[in-house]
Structures are given as C-alpha cells and as structure tokens.
C-alpha positions in Angstrom: 100.9 94.5 84.5 102.2 92.2 86.9 100.9 91.4 90.4 103.3 90.3 93.3 101.9 88.9 96.3 103.3 88.4 99.9 102.0 87.6 103.1 102.8 89.3 106.4 103.1 86.9 108.9 101.5 87.3 112.5 104.0 89.5 114.6 106.0 90.7 111.5 106.2 94.2 110.6 107.9 93.7 107.0 107.1 91.8 104.0 110.1 91.9 101.5 109.5 91.9 97.8 111.6 91.3 94.6 109.7 92.1 91.6 112.5 91.3 89.1 112.9 94.6 87.8 111.8 98.2 87.9 108.5 99.5 86.7 107.0 102.9 85.8 103.8 102.5 88.5 103.3 100.8 91.6 99.9 100.0 93.4 99.8 98.5 96.7 96.5 96.6 97.2 95.7 97.0 100.9 94.3 94.2 102.9 91.5 95.0 105.5 93.4 95.6 108.5 92.7 96.5 111.8 93.9 99.8 112.6 97.2 100.8 114.8 99.9 100.3 112.3 100.6 102.6 109.4 102.1 101.1 106.2 105.6 102.5 104.9 107.9 101.3 102.1 111.8 100.7 102.5 113.7 100.3 99.4 117.1 98.8 98.3 119.7 100.1 96.0 121.9 97.2 96.6 120.1 94.0 95.5 117.9 93.7 98.6 120.7 93.7 101.2 120.1 97.1 102.7 116.9 99.1 103.0 116.2 102.7 103.6 112.8 104.3 104.4 111.1 106.0 101.5 110.5 109.7 101.5 108.5 112.1 99.3 110.7 114.6 97.5 111.0 118.1 99.0 108.9 120.8 97.6 108.9 124.5 97.4 106.1 124.7 100.1 107.9 122.0 102.5 111.6 122.0 102.7 111.8 118.9 104.8 110.9 115.8 103.2 108.0 113.6 104.3 107.9 109.7 105.0 105.6 107.8 102.3 103.0 106.7 104.6 99.6 105.0 104.4 97.7 105.8 107.7 96.2 102.9 109.4 92.7 104.4 108.8 93.0 103.7 105.0 92.4 99.6 104.3 90.9 97.4 101.9 91.8 99.5 98.8 94.3 100.4 96.4 96.7 103.3 96.7 99.1 104.6 94.2 102.7 104.8 95.7 105.9 106.2 94.0 108.1 103.8 92.1 109.9 101.5 94.3 112.3 99.7 92.2 113.1 96.0 92.1 113.8 95.2 95.9 111.5 96.9 98.6 109.7 96.1 101.8 106.1 96.9 103.0 106.4 97.9 106.4 103.9 98.4 109.2 104.8 100.7 112.0 103.5 98.1 114.6 103.6 94.5 114.3 100.3 92.5 113.0 98.0 90.7 115.3 97.2 88.3 112.3 98.4 87.7 109.0 97.8 90.0 106.0 98.0 89.7 102.3 99.6 92.7 100.5 99.5 92.8 96.5 101.8 94.9 94.6 100.3 95.8 90.8 103.3 96.9 88.7 103.0 98.4 85.4 105.5 99.2 82.6 
C-alpha cells in the first residue's frame, strides 16, 4: 500500500497526481469540505500532458456512460474509485474557498 498526498489550494479546482505506476485498487480520502463542489477525476494516457474526464463504463441498463462523480454532500471519508493509472487529477466542479488535502491510497 502507498499513500499519495496533494493539497488543492484555495481557489483551485484540480490537484495533479503522479503515483509512479499503475495499481489495482485506488481509494480517495476526502477531507471535510464545504458543499458546493463535487469531486471528479481526469486521467492521462500520455505521461500527464493531456487529461480526460473519467467515466463509468456503459452497462446493459444504461447505454450512456456517466461521469465518476462524488457528490459534494460526501466528505470526510474514504471512497473506492476505479483504477486511475499513473497520472490523474482530482477535480472539483467549483473552485475551493479554502485549501483541502486529498490522499490517494493505492494497493497492488
């Protein structure tokens, strides 16, 4: 298990991670945050140059993929997320009013 920490600075909407390789499982430790900004993820397939929004795969019940989204009402907890790869961003849908620390727990 490895834990990676980044601070989302005041007024920012993204924190970029480079976890040095891919892992089987990812969990995000959400800080206690004010409501107003959902948490989403962007991943990169080109060493961190270009990032794209992460979606759930479509299923039989839903033909349209949906964005991997953690609502702003969920905070101060740990959430399982899909594998993110080596380069990714934790993104909020609204700039933060104060700094928040995000931790990503990765396991092989």
